[in-house]
N, C-alpha and C positions, 0 to 999 in steps of 0.2 A: 737244631733249634727245636726245642720241645714243642709238641702240637698243643695249641690252645683251641677252645670252643669256635673261635673266629675262623681259624685256619682249617679247622675240621668241617666247617661249614662250607667254606670256599672249595674245599677238595670235593664234596660232594656235589656242588653246582657244576664243577668242571666235568665229573663224570656223567651227570645227567646231560649236560650239553654234547659230550662225545656220542653218548647213546643215541641222542636225536639226530646227529649228523649221520650215523649209520643207519638210524631206522626213524624216517621223517614222520613216519604215521604215529609214532609213539606218543601218546598223550603225557602232558605234564601231570605231576603228582599233586594230589589235593592240597599237600601240605604248602606248597610255596606257589601254585597257580592259582589266580582268580577264577572265580566260578564264571562260565560262559554268559556272555550278555543276553543270550535267549532264555535264560533261566535264572529267576530271581526267587529265592525262598522254595526251591523246588518246584515252582510253576513256570510253564513256558510263557515267554512274553511275545505275544503276537505282533505280525506285520502290521503297520498302521493301515496300509493300503488294503490289506485283507479285513480290517475291521471296517473301513469305509464301504467295502463291496458288500459286506454281509448286512450292514446296515441299509444299504440300497435295496438289496434284494428282499430283505424283509418288508421294507415299506412298500415295494411294488408290489408285493404279494398281498399285502392287507388291502391296498388300493384296489387290485384287481378284484379280490373277493368281495369287497364292499361294492364296487360297481355292478359285479354280475348280480348279487343280491338285490341290489335296488333294481335293476332290470327285471329279475324274475318275481320282485314283490308286486309288479304291476302286472306281468304276463306269467307269473309262475313258472311252469314247465310245459314243454310240448304236450306231455302226456295228460296234465290236468285240463289244459286248453281244450285238447282233443275230446276229453271226456265230457266237457261241460257243452262243447259243442255237438256232441252224439244228438240231442233233440232236435238241432236244427235239421239233421240228416233225416229224422222221423218226419219233419214237415214236406220235405220234397217227396215223400213216397206217396205215389197218386192213389195206392190201394188203401192208405190208412191217413185220411185227411184229418188235420187238427182243427178241431170245432171250436170257436171263440166268439164272443158276442162284439168283440171290436179288434180290428186289425187297422193299424196306421202304417201309412207308407209315405217315406220322406227321401226326396231325390238327393241329388249331388249337393256337396258340402264345400268341396274344394278349399280347404285350408282355412276356413272362417269360422273359429269358435264362437265368438260372441253371437253372430247371426244363427248359427246352429243351435246354440242353446236356447235363443229366443223362439225359434221354431218349436224346439221340443217343449217349451214351456207353453206354448200356445196350444198345443195338441194335447196338453195335459199328461205329458209322459214325465217330464223332470221339473224339479224346483228350481230355485235361483242358484243354489250350490250344485247343480248338476247331479243330484239324486234321483233315482226312479221313484214316481208317485203314480205310475199308470196302472197299479194293481195287476189285473190279470190281462191287460191289453197285450196285443201281439205288435210289436214295431218291426218293419221290414225297411232296412235303409238299403237303398239300391245301388249302392256303389258310388265311386270316385269321392272318397274323403279327402284325398290327397292331391297335392299340386295346385299350382297358381296363388294360393295363400300361404301365410306363415305358420299356422297352427296344427300342422299334419300331426305331431307326437301327442299334443294335447287332446286332440280330436278321437285318436284311437285309445289313449288312456281312458276318455269319457266313454267311448263306445264299451270298453272292456269292463267298466265299472257297472254300466247300466246292464249289460249283459247278466252279470251275477246278481245284481240287486233284483232285477225283473224275475229270474228263475226263483228266489227267494220268496217273492210276493206272489208267486204262481202265474206271472206273466212270462213273455219271452221276448228276446231281442234276436232277430234274425238279420246279421250284416252279410251283404252279397258283395263280391268282388267287382268293381268296375274296370274298364279299359285302364285307367291311370294307375290303378293298384297293380296291375300286370306289366304296366309299362316300366314301372319303377323296379319290379322284379327282373325285368329284361336289361335293366340299367340304364333306361331311356330317360334322362333325366332333363329334358329339354324344358319342361315346364315346372321345374321346381323352384321355389322362391329362395332367395338368399337368407331370409330370416329362418326359414325352414331348415337348410344346411346348419346354419348356426346353432339351432336348438339341438342338434345332434353332435355338435362339438367339432364338425368339420365335414366334408364330403367323404374322406375315408371312413370315419366312423359311421356316417349315414350309409354308405354303401354296404358296410359290414352289417348294419342293423337290418337291412332288407335282404339280406342273403339268406339261404336256405339254412344255414345255422345260427343266424341273428335273432336276437330275441324279438323284433318286430316280424320278420319274415317268417319265424316258426309259427307265430300266432296268426298271420293273414293266410298261410297255407292250410289252415284248417277251414277257412271259409267257402261257401259254395258259390258257383256262379248263377245259380239260378234255385228258386225254391216254389213250392205249391202249397198255399196256405188256403185250405177251406175253398177249393175250387178257382182260386185265383192265382195265375202264374206270376211270379214277381222276377224280374231280371234287370240288368243294366241297358243294353241297348235294344234288343227285340230278338224273338225267338222265330227265326224263319224255317218253314217246314223241312229246309234241307238238314237242319240240326235237330228240330223237332221229333223227327223220325228215329232218332237214337234213343229218346226218352231221357228223362230229367236225371234219374240215378246215373246212367252212363255218360251223360255230360259232365256231371259233376265230378265223377271218378276221373275221367279222361283229363280235365283241368288240373285236379289235385295230382295226379300221377305227373303230368307233364311239369307241374310248377316245382315238385319236389325231386325230380330226376334228371332234368334238363338243366344245361348252363345257361346262363343270361343270353349268351349268343345263340344258342340252340332254340331258345323260345321264340326268337324271332320268325323263324320257319314253322311254327305250329299252327295250321289251318284254323284250329278253334279259335285263336286269339287274332285272326284277320279279319278283313273287311266286312264279309256277310256273315260272321260269327257273332254269337249272343251279346258279346260285349261291345261290337261296333255297328251292328246292323241299325239303319235310321229308316227304313222303309215305312214302317207304321207311322212314324211321326211326319215324314216329308212327302211320301208318295201319294199319286191320286187315289182317292178312297175308292173310286171305281174299279181300280185293279187290286188295290192292297188289302181291301177288306175281304175278298175271296181268299188272299193268301193267308190273312188272320184267322178266317174261320178253319182252314185246313190245319195251321199249326196248333190252333186251341184244341180241334178235335183228336189230334193226335197224342196230346198229353192230357186229356179228359179235363179241361180247364173251361170256365166259362167266360173269363176275361184275362186281360193281361195288364200289367202295371211295368211302366218302363221310366227310365231316366234318360241321361245321356245327350239329347238334344234340348238344349236350354230354350225355355219359352220366356223371352225378355220382357213380355207384358206381364209377368209376374202371376199370370193366370195358369192353372192346371189344364192342359188340353186333353179333350175326350174326342174321340173319333169311331167310325165304324160302329154307328148306333150304341155307343158307351161301351163297346166291346175292349177298348184299349184306352189308356190314361197315361199320359206323359206328365211325370211329376218332377221334372227338373225344371224349376222356375227361376234359377240363377240365384240361389240363397247365398252364395258367396259375394262379398262387396265387389269382387272384380267384375261381377255380372250384373251389379245393380242391388244387391241386397234384398231382394225380394223374399217373401216369406208366405209359404204355403205348406199344406200337408193334406194327405187324401186319407179318408176316414171310410172304411167298409165294416157295414154291420149287416149280415145277410146278403139281401140284395139291395140293400140302401147304400146309396154312395154319395158321400158329402165332401165337398172341398172346404178346408178349414183356412181362413184368412185372418189376419188382425182385425179383431172386433166384428167377424161375421163369418157365417156358416152358410154355404150355398149348395143347395140340394143339385145333385147330378143326375141321379136316376133312382126311382123307388120301385122297380118292378117286381111285382109278385111272380 
């Protein structure tokens, strides 16, 4: 039978099939094999699961970048924060006191932004929107912004903003660490309010924020534990001669070194952060003046200061406590609603010391 086009094509198919049987790896010829499913019009067709993974990865990276930018927009970077904190370090140098006409000290805030703002307004430092109006005043906040109340994050943002605005106006904000700031760096969260945790997005996020590499932890680790401004030494608890003998600069350096190099667990063993240390000592607020005033004089002499201003020990009467012939003033009056929502600030202008309360100013001393 003569070959026809149909039989010729059939014969070619049989030959190809025989070749495939002998060599399974042989690819079909383009003439009669369909194009692979993975390619259409010369372009590869991606796996749908790969597409979903890629979309997820890009979305996550965008979210992460936005999150970090939002955090750094408040607290920028460790470097810029440290640079702005440098003037605060100068305040602590006894040999180069900072002279100003007006210093205002405000005590423990403990997570209560509305009451804190009210005190800052009362003292002429901030307006109703929380912006600096204190001109060339120096504000010293003696620590314990955190714990007990819900507004931790809001308060640190507030202090950070005032620090920047005060510097631009020729003033200064000197924020100091309290024992509760350090407790949080130790991951001692016993006094943290539930609303505080929620504001960070949960405890894991809060823990990360307070860490050495966290956006809040980096910022707070630039703060000092004590400062001298125009002859007055400020700190949270009280400066016992045991620690005053080391000097202001050495104490701040030791605190910063520990907080930036030790693990949270290791911080529990740092003596500087324990009972008679500058963040915890209550002797000047509680002990018999017949004994403790001599101790105070010794400590003041060691750091070349004329008076001491401290927080830490709440005065639930709402009044600033002055002791030892007005050489020590306790400014923790329980500003947070947890302690009664009392309002007070201490103003120092030269040797004139005034307590500021809602609607009145009370002269404490005006010695020449």
